[in-house]
C-alpha positions in Angstrom: 51.6 31.5 51.0 54.3 30.2 52.8 56.4 32.5 50.9 55.0 35.1 52.4 55.1 34.3 55.8 59.0 33.9 55.4 59.2 37.2 54.6 57.1 38.2 57.9 59.6 39.9 60.6 57.4 38.5 63.3 55.2 40.2 65.4 55.2 43.7 66.2 52.7 46.0 68.3 51.5 49.1 65.8 49.4 52.9 66.9 46.9 51.3 64.9 46.1 47.9 66.9 42.4 49.5 66.5 42.7 49.4 63.3 40.2 46.7 61.2 40.6 44.7 58.3 38.5 42.5 56.1 40.4 39.9 53.7 38.3 39.0 50.7 39.7 36.0 48.9 38.9 32.7 47.2 42.1 30.8 48.4 41.8 29.2 51.4 45.5 29.1 52.7 45.3 33.2 52.5 42.2 33.6 54.3 43.6 31.1 57.5 47.5 32.7 57.5 47.1 36.2 56.5 44.6 37.5 58.8 46.3 35.7 61.3 49.7 37.6 60.2 47.6 40.8 60.3 46.6 39.6 64.1 50.6 39.4 65.1 50.9 42.7 64.1 48.2 44.6 66.2 45.0 44.3 63.6 41.3 43.7 64.1 40.9 40.9 60.6 37.8 39.0 59.4 38.0 37.0 56.6 35.5 36.1 53.8 35.4 33.8 51.3 32.9 35.4 48.6 31.7 38.5 47.0 28.3 37.8 48.4 29.7 37.7 52.4 32.1 40.4 51.5 29.0 42.6 50.4 26.9 41.2 53.5 30.1 42.5 56.0 30.9 45.5 54.3 27.0 46.0 54.7 27.1 46.3 58.2 30.5 46.4 59.9 32.9 49.0 60.1 36.0 48.7 58.6 39.3 50.7 57.9 41.5 48.8 55.7 39.9 46.8 52.8 42.4 43.6 51.4 41.2 42.1 48.4 41.9 39.7 46.3 41.2 40.7 42.0 39.5 37.7 41.1 37.5 35.9 43.6 36.2 33.3 41.5 35.7 35.8 38.3 38.0 37.4 37.0 37.5 41.7 38.5 34.9 40.9 41.6 37.8 42.8 43.6 37.0 45.8 41.3 33.4 45.0 42.8 34.1 44.8 46.5 36.4 48.1 45.9 33.5 49.5 44.0 30.8 48.4 47.4 33.1 49.9 49.6 34.1 53.5 48.7 30.5 53.8 48.4 28.9 53.0 51.6 32.2 53.3 53.5 34.4 56.4 51.7 37.3 56.7 54.5 38.4 52.6 54.7 41.2 52.5 52.8 41.4 49.8 49.7 44.0 47.7 49.0 43.7 45.0 45.6 46.1 41.8 46.3 47.2 40.1 42.4 48.8 37.2 41.4 48.9 38.7 37.7 52.1 40.9 37.6 51.1 41.8 33.9 47.5 42.7 35.0 49.7 46.0 36.6 49.0 48.5 33.4 44.9 48.0 34.0 45.1 48.0 37.4 47.3 51.9 37.3 44.5 52.9 35.1 42.2 52.5 38.5 44.9 53.8 40.5 42.6 56.9 41.9 40.2 54.6 42.9 42.2 52.2 45.4 44.8 53.0 47.8 47.6 50.2 46.3 48.3 47.0 45.1 50.3 44.5 45.6 52.1 41.4 43.6 51.5 37.5 45.3 53.9 37.1 46.8 54.1 40.4 48.6 55.9 41.4 51.5 54.2 41.2 55.4 56.4 44.0 56.2 55.7 46.4 52.9 51.8 45.3 53.5 51.7 47.1 57.1 53.5 49.8 56.2 51.2 49.9 53.5 48.4 49.8 55.0 49.6 52.2 58.6 50.3 54.8 55.9 47.3 55.0 54.5 45.5 54.7 57.7 47.2 58.0 58.6 46.9 59.7 55.8 43.2 58.7 55.9 43.0 60.6 59.6 44.4 63.6 57.6 42.7 63.5 55.1 38.8 62.2 54.9 37.3 61.3 51.6 34.5 62.2 50.5 31.5 60.1 48.7 32.3 59.0 45.3 30.1 60.3 43.0 28.5 57.0 40.8 27.8 56.8 37.0 25.1 54.9 34.9 26.9 52.5 32.3 25.2 54.9 30.1 27.7 57.8 31.2 30.5 55.5 31.1 30.2 54.8 27.2 29.1 58.3 26.2 32.1 59.7 27.5 34.0 57.9 26.5 32.6 57.4 22.6 36.1 58.4 20.8 37.9 55.4 23.1 35.5 52.7 22.5 35.8 53.0 18.2 39.1 53.4 18.5 39.5 50.1 20.1 36.8 48.4 18.0 38.8 49.8 15.0 42.3 48.7 16.1 40.3 44.8 16.6 39.1 45.1 13.0 42.1 46.1 11.2 43.7 43.1 13.8 41.3 40.9 11.5 42.4 39.6 8.5 38.6 39.1 7.1 38.5 42.2 7.1 41.3 43.1 5.8 40.4 42.3 2.8 37.8 45.0 2.3 39.3 47.6 1.3 37.9 50.7 3.1 39.0 53.4 4.9 39.4 53.3 8.8 36.0 55.7 9.0 34.0 53.0 6.3 35.0 50.5 9.1 33.3 51.8 12.3 30.4 54.3 10.5 28.4 54.7 12.1 29.6 53.2 15.4 30.2 56.7 17.2 26.4 58.3 16.4 25.2 54.4 17.4 27.3 54.4 20.9 25.4 57.9 21.8 21.9 56.8 21.4 23.1 53.3 23.4 23.9 55.5 26.4 20.2 57.5 25.8 18.3 54.1 26.1 20.1 52.6 28.8 18.5 55.6 30.7 15.2 55.7 29.5 12.5 54.0 31.3 11.2 51.9 28.6 11.0 47.7 29.0 14.4 46.9 27.9 12.6 45.2 25.2 12.1 48.3 23.7 14.4 49.9 21.6 14.5 53.1 20.6 13.7 53.9 16.7 16.7 56.0 16.3 19.1 52.1 17.3 16.6 50.6 15.1 17.3 53.6 11.9 20.9 53.3 12.0 21.0 49.5 12.3 19.0 49.2 9.0 21.9 52.2 8.0 24.4 50.2 8.9 23.1 46.8 7.3 22.0 48.4 4.0 26.1 50.5 4.4 27.3 47.2 5.1 26.0 45.1 2.3 27.2 48.1 -0.3 31.1 47.7 1.2 31.0 44.1 0.2 30.5 42.3 3.9 28.8 39.1 4.7 26.7 39.2 7.5 29.5 36.6 9.4 31.9 39.2 9.3 28.6 41.2 10.7 27.8 39.4 13.2 31.8 39.8 13.9 32.1 43.2 13.9 29.6 43.0 16.6 31.6 41.1 18.5 34.2 43.5 18.6 32.0 46.7 19.7 30.7 45.0 22.4 34.0 43.4 22.9 35.3 47.1 23.0 32.8 48.5 25.2 32.9 45.7 27.8 35.9 46.7 28.1 36.3 50.4 29.1 33.3 49.2 31.7 35.4 46.8 33.0 37.8 49.6 33.7 34.9 51.9 35.0 33.7 49.0 37.6 34.7 51.7 40.5 33.0 54.5 39.8 29.6 52.7 38.4 26.6 52.7 40.4 26.5 48.5 41.9 23.0 48.8 41.8 22.2 49.1 38.6 25.3 47.3 36.6 23.3 43.8 36.5 20.4 45.2 34.6 22.6 48.1 32.3 24.3 45.4 30.9 21.5 42.8 30.1 19.5 46.0 28.5 23.0 46.9 27.0 23.5 42.8 25.6 20.0 43.1 24.2 20.2 46.1 22.1 22.7 44.7 20.5 21.5 42.0 19.8 18.4 44.0 18.4 20.4 45.9 16.3 22.2 43.3 14.5 18.9 42.1 13.7 17.8 44.7 12.1 21.4 45.2 10.5 21.1 41.6 9.4 17.5 42.6 8.0 18.1 45.8 5.7 21.0 43.5 4.8 19.7 41.1 3.4 16.9 43.2 2.1 18.9 44.9 0.2 20.5 42.6 -1.4 16.9 40.8 -2.6 17.1 43.1 -6.0 17.5 41.5 -9.6 20.0 42.1 -11.8 19.8 41.4 -15.7 22.3 40.3 -17.9 21.8 41.2 -21.3 24.4 39.3 -22.7 24.2 37.2 -26.3 26.1 34.8 -23.8 23.7 34.9 -21.3 20.7 36.0 -20.3 18.9 36.0 -17.9 17.5 37.5 -14.2 20.4 37.1 -11.2 19.2 37.9 -7.3 21.7 40.5 -6.7 21.8 38.7 -3.1 22.8 35.4 -4.4 25.3 36.9 -7.2 26.8 40.8 -6.4 30.4 39.5 -5.8 30.6 37.6 -8.0 33.1 38.7 -10.9 32.3 39.0 -14.5 33.0 36.1 -16.7 35.6 36.5 -18.9 34.6 33.4 -21.1 31.9 31.5 -22.3 33.5 28.4 -19.5 33.5 30.8 -16.9 29.9 31.8 -17.4 28.9 28.4 -17.5 30.2 27.6 -14.3 28.8 31.0 -12.5 25.2 29.7 -13.5 26.3 26.4 -12.2 26.9 28.3 -8.5 23.9 31.0 -8.8 21.9 27.8 -9.4 23.1 26.3 -6.5 22.8 29.6 -4.3 19.1 30.4 -5.7 18.2 27.2 -4.2 20.2 27.5 -1.0 18.6 30.8 -0.3 15.1 30.2 -1.5 15.6 32.8 -4.8 14.6 30.8 -7.6 10.6 31.1 -6.8 11.8 35.2 -6.5 13.1 34.9 -9.4 10.3 33.7 -11.9 7.7 35.9 -10.3 9.7 38.8 -12.0 10.9 37.3 -14.9 7.0 37.5 -16.4 6.8 41.0 -16.0 10.5 42.1 -16.4 
């Protein structure tokens, strides 16, 4: 903040003396010095330290300009403040302050919702000039209220983007690379799952009641994953990757989300993804409980496919004995031995 003070050219009076500014930043030094500097330039300034304090102020006071830090306690909190301001006071000019230059690319994605952003420490003359120019623009071109969206709408509008991000993240993981699958097979059936997730989020049903179509897709995913060679840890990892891709896209659209539904929608989204993963794993396990019979002279017996489906065919007696020992251990670990004995008598 000291460098900001050093860059100031001193007090000047502008025609925008009546302009009211809300500064939101969790750094005490910013809240103490920036309002004083802006006051010297003829603005009326109020500063707040938290999102809650800022939202309360926005709901009770008319502002011309918002200057918000990008990360107020938590990453991206500034988006919440900007979003609230744009909905309740659409004519207010909004500015983001950030100490992370590398975040510039992400900010470009939401530039249509923010008038300008500045990298800390910023030049006070540049900041003041930007505020003045934005206020002059506001007088010429009053804004309309922004049409807000639910998370369901954002998901449906970005299905292809979410699938592509999921695929890119999966392909970057060495454990997934070992599976010889096409790109289409790696993300099956995420496209239709995302569309149906959007429908569930729009539904008035309680969150514990997941749409049957999602559970059907989840069961199919478990069966397909089983045939593709996925392990259960890989299934969990792929769901995590999908969820991260969804959250990334939601984060980039925070400024168009309907704030009153964000928390409940995120909770329901998490519940849906968890429930579908549980259903997928259940189907995966059931698909692996079939028994296969090895009729060779050297080794005869029923094997639980859940345990031994991915073992290579032994090429020697030594390998066959070693495999038998391994499978017996897996029987015990998976509680499959009783299941196997029951089917030996009827085979």
